[in-house]
Structures are given as structure tokens and as C-alpha cells.
N, C-alpha and C positions, 0 to 999 in steps of 0.2 A: 504494500500500500504506500502511496506517496506520502512523504513527510515534507511539510512546508514550513518555512520560517518566514513570518510576516513582519513587515515594518509598517510605517505610518503612511497614510494617504495625505498628500501634502506632508509627506513622511510616512503615514500609516499604511498606505497601500501603493506606494511608489514601486516597491519591489516585492516579489514573492518568490523565494528561491525554491526550486524543485530539486531536492537533494537526491531522492531515489525515484526515478520515473516509473510511471505505471506501465504495466505490461500491455503491449499493443495487441489488440484482439485479432488483427488481420495482418498477413504478410503479403506485400506487393513486390513483385520483381519486374523490373524494367530493363531490357537489354537493348543497348544501342551499339550497332556495328557501323563503323564508318572508315572511309579512306579519304583521299584528296578529292574524289568526285562524287561518291555516293554515301548515303546515310540511311540506315533502316532502323526502325524501332519495333520492339516486340515486348508484349507483356504476357507473363505466364503465371499460372495459379497452382500448378501441380508439379511435383518433382520430376515426373517422367517427361515433362515437356521441355526440360532444360537440355540444351545441346552445347557441347564444348565450343568455345570460340574458334573460328577458322584460323588458319596460319596467316602469317604476314602476307601482304601489307595491311590487311584489315586490322583495326583496333576495336576492341570490345569493351564497353563499360556496362557492367552488371550492377545495378543499383537495387539493393534490397531494403525495403522499408518495413520495419516491424520484425521482432525477434520471437514472435509467438509460435510460429510453425517451425519447431525445432527439427522435425524430420526433413523438411525441405532444405533448411539451411545446412544440415549435415550432408545431405545428398549433393548439394552444389559444392561444398567444401571438399568432400571426398573425391569428387570428380576432378578436382584440381590438385589432388594429392597433398592436401594441407595436413599438417601434423595434428593429432587429436588434442594436444594441449592448446594449439592455436584456436581450434574450434571452441574449446572450453573458454578461452579468453574472450572470444567474440560474444559468446552468450552471457558472460559475466559482465553486467553493466556497471559494476562497482570497481572494475579493473583500473589500475593506475595507468596513465598514458605512458606508452613505451614503444620501442621499435625492435623487431627481431629480423635479422637478415639471414636468409637461407640461400641455397645455391640457385633455386629456380624461382623464388619469389621473396618479396619483402612484406612483412606484416607490421602495420602501424595501428595503434589504437590511441585516440585522443578525445578530449572533452570539447563538446560544442556548446557555446554559450549564446543564447538568443534572448532578446528582449521583446516580449509580447506586449504591444501597445494596447491591445483590446482589453486584456485582463490585467495589464500593468504588472507583469511578472518577469522575473529572471529565470529562465529555464536552462537547466544543465543536463545534457544527455551525452551518451557515448557514441562516437563515430569510429568504426573500424574500417581499415583499408588494406586490401591485398593488391600488390603490384606484381604482375607477371611480365613475361616477354612481350605479349601482345594483348594484354587485358588488364583491367582494373576492376576490382570488386569492392563496393562500398556497402557497409551495413549501418543502417540508421535504426534507432529505437522506434521512431514514429515518423510519419511523413512530414516534411517541411520543405520550404522553398529555399533552403540555404544554398543548394546547388543549382538553383535556377539560372544564375548568371553564366555558369559553365555550360549548361544545356543550351542556352541561347547563343553562346559562342560556337557551339558545335553545329548549330543550324546554318551558320554562315560558312559556305564552302571556302571563302577567301580568308577566313580567320586562321591565324598561325596554328591554333590547336589542331586543326584538320590536317596540317602539313607535317605534324610531329608524331612521335611514337607514343606508347602508353605512359612512359615516364613523365612526359610533359602534361598529360591528362592528370596524373597523380599530383603533379606540382600545382596545377590549376585548382584542383579540389582542396588541397591543403591550404593554399593561399586564400581561398574563400573562407575557410574556417577561421584563419588568423584575422582576416578583415572584419569578421563579426565581432571580434574583441574590441575594435575601435568604436563600434556602435554602443557597446556596453559601457566603455570608458567615458564616452560623451554623455550618456544618460546619468552615470554616477557623478560626473562633474557638475551637472545641473543641480542634482540633489544636494551635493556638498555646498554649493553656493547658497541654496535656500536655507540649509541648516546653519551656515555661518551667519547669515543675516538674522536668523531667528535667535541665535545665541547672543548676538550683539544687542538686539532690540528688546527681546522678551524671552529670556531663557526659562524653560519650564521642565518639569520631569519628563514630559513627552519628548522634548528635544533630546534629553539624555538617552532615552530608549532608542530614538532614531539614530543617534551616533553609534551606539553599540551594535545595532542591527546592521548598519551600513559597514561597520568594521568587519562584521562576520561575513558579509557578502564579498567584501574585498579579499578576505582570506580564501573564499571559494575560488575566486578568480585567480589568485596567486597560485593555489594548488593546481589549477588547470593549465596555466600558461608556463610555469617553470619547467615541467617535464617536456612540454612541446618544444621548448628551446633546445633541449638535448636531442630530441628527435630530428629536428631540422639541421642541427649542427652535424649530426651523423650523415645526413643525406647530402650535405654539401662538401663532404670531405673525401671524395673519390674512394670511398670504402665499399660502395654498393655497386656491384657489376651491372645492375639493371638500370643505373642512372647514367645518362650520357653526359659528356663534358659541358655541353650547352645548357642542359637542364640543371646541372650543378650550379652554374652561374646564376640561374633564376632562383634557386633555393637560397643563395646568399642574400638576395633581396628579401625573401620571406623571413630569413633569420634576422635581418635588420628590423623588419616590422615587429617581430616577436620581442626584440630588445626594447623597442619603443613602447610596446604594451607593458612589459615588465617595469620599465622606468615610470610609466604613468601610474601603474598600480602601487609601486613603492612611494611615489610622490603623494598619491591620495591617502595612503596609509599614514604617512607623516603629517599630512594636512589634518586628518581626523584626530590624530594624537594632539596636534596643536589646538584644534577646535575644542577638544575635550578639556584641555588645560584652560582655554579661554572661558569655557562654560563654568568650570570650578571657580575661576577668578571672578567672573561676573556674579555668580551666586554669593561669593564671599563679600564682594564689594556692596552688593545689594543688602546683605545682612549687616554689614558695617554701617551703611547709611541708616538703616532702620534702628540699629542699636544707638547710633549717635543722636538721632532725634529723640528716642525714648530717654536716653541719658540726660539730654538737655532739659526735657520736661521734668524729669525727676529732680535734677539739680535746682531748677527754678522753684519747684514746690517744696523743697526741703526747708528753706527759711520761712516760707509762707505757712507751712505746717507747724513750724516751731512757734510762730506768732499766734496762730489760731489755738494751738495747744496751751500756750502760756496763758492767754486770756480766757481759756475755757476752764481754768482751775476754780474760779469763783470764790476766792477767800473773802470772808465777811469783813467789810471795811469798818463795821461798828465795833469790832473787837480790837482792831489796831489800825492806826493811820497808814501803816506800811502794807496793809492787805489790799493791794490793787486799787488805789484811789481812782484810777482811770475808769473803773466800772461805774462810778457815779458822775462822770463828766457828761455834759450835755451833748457834746460832739464826739464822744468816745468811740462809738461804732464807726462813723464815717472816717475818723482819724485812723483807726486800725486798718480799715480797707485801703485808705490812701497810702499808708506805710507799706502795705503788701504790694500795691501796684508799683510804687516807687522802687521797691526792692527788685521786683520782677523786671522792670525796665532797665535798671542798672545792670542786672546780670545779663540781659540780652545784649546790651551795648558792650559789656566786657567780652562775651562770647564772640561777638562780631569782630571786635578789634583783634582778638586772638585767632581769628579765621577758623573758628570751630563751626561756624554757620556758613 
């Protein structure tokens, strides 16, 4: 069952992180075979309908959306002689991003981050990719349009992707996954600006919850993008026989993008730490202001309370002339009030000169 971590809207529902994705109920397989001149698309629903990709120069992209039909996925994987542990990693959606290089294929698993504007949620799911000599297999937990830009490029016969081999298709797919991180970074940046403004103008406990939730989301991003950097670093280092020299050069560009995402994530994490300190300082300053006002009021009323208490003792003046003769004065009461007012004004002037007000 999906576990979701919620934040605020205007903080409360800006993000909703899907940590463990729900099991997709259907498995859709789309096969695209193409070369420099022709492109064909096929969709299958049964394992027996799957046919191994043709030999070069045709390149095949097998996109599998949904991991529910385990039998079909195992059938396709075994037809390409994939190791049983690789099949297990594909079906395990909690797998850490990694790369395994074999003699005939390369296995890559990575985390895809998408921001759903309709439900205002940050979705995290696993993408697995198999690169062979003339084919690429991608496994998605559920259908999405993340690879739509790659598909649209394939439809254009003049596009470079149609002129290159399967390794360039794998590059295009990985580059699309990395580009999605920039959309998330941009959305998080907007939220950080709103939180910072709220901390400065009107910090509340709700703001504190928003800061902690956003910090947790950035941790999810960091856990996703750091292993991806290692994957792309291996792909650009001439250690993979299935990657051509030209495609290695393109992977260097993707590596630079990954570094930019990591730098942005680290920067936002430091910003949130600074905003948290600013929140604590703002709350402390507000408390100090409140305590200062209360202290001033208490300081003003201390001598007034003394005067009121003194004249509230009511010693009988008939017994002794020293027993508060002011109690029998005609203007005794107005005089006491006047003294209290004068004392209060003098103390306010004193506080003002000392810049306590």
C-alpha cells in the first residue's frame, strides 16, 4: 500500500511524496522498431506475442508499463537471457539505483521523480533499463508521459536519434529522467521562497512543519540523484563495450546536468537549514518583544502598586497624628492619583531615553 508524506497547501498540500508506489493493475508493452527510414509500433498483451528484436540495422525499444504481470515480464527477460537476479531487481521497486555491466547487455535501475500539478504531489517511482546491441528495454511502474519527448523525436525521421544505434536511445531516455529533476528543483525553489517570506513576516508552527517536511522531500531527492551520478559516471568512462565513443561524449553532458541537480539540492538543503535558524531567531525575537512590553508594564505598576498598597492600610488618624493624615485631606484621593500618573510618566520618559521602548 502506498505510504504518503504530506506537507502544507500553501505549504500543506504543495507536495505529497509517494514513497512506495502502488502496484499497477495492468501491464502494457509497446514495441517500437525503427531505422533511418522506417518506424513501426506494436502493442502486445500476452507473453506469447513477444518476438525477439531483429538484427541490425533495426533498433528496438520495448517499453513496459506496469510490473503486475510478472509472468510476462519474466518471459521477455528470459528471452533476452537476463540473469535471474536482474529480473528480481526489476521487480523490486525499492531497489537502490545502480548499474550492472554484462558482456551482452547493461542493466540500469534509477529513480524517476515527477511533479503532478493536478494533485500537487511529488511522485517517486523506479525506472529500469536494459541496453543490448540493438535494443533497449525500459520498465516503468505505471504509465506516464516522461518518455514522450523521446517518442516524438523518434517520429521525426530526420532526428539524430533515428540515425544512431541503441546506445544513443538509452542516452536519450536517461537524459529525460535527469531533466525531470530540474522541474522538481524549480517547484521546490518556489516553495522555499514562500516559506522564507512567511518566516520573515509571520512565523507560525505551521511554517515549522512545512520546513521539516520540505527537508524530508529534499532528502528523497538527494537519495535518488546521488546514485544516478555514479551510474552516468560509469557510462561515460569507456568501460561499457555497448557504448560508442560519440554517445560517451553525450553522457558527459548528462553527468554535468546531474552535478547541477546535486548542487541545487545541496544548496536548498543549506537554505532550509538557514531558514530554520531564521525561524528560531524570529520566534525568539518575537518572544523578547512580548517579554519587554510585559516587563515595562510590570515595572510601571510596581511603584503604583506600592502607593495604592500604602494608602490602603487605613490606620486610624484619631489614635495618632502620624497615622496617615492624608486620609483626611480634602484632595487626598485626586492627589494620590496624580502622584501615580506622574510616576508612570517619569518612568516612561526614563525608558524612552534608555531606548528600552
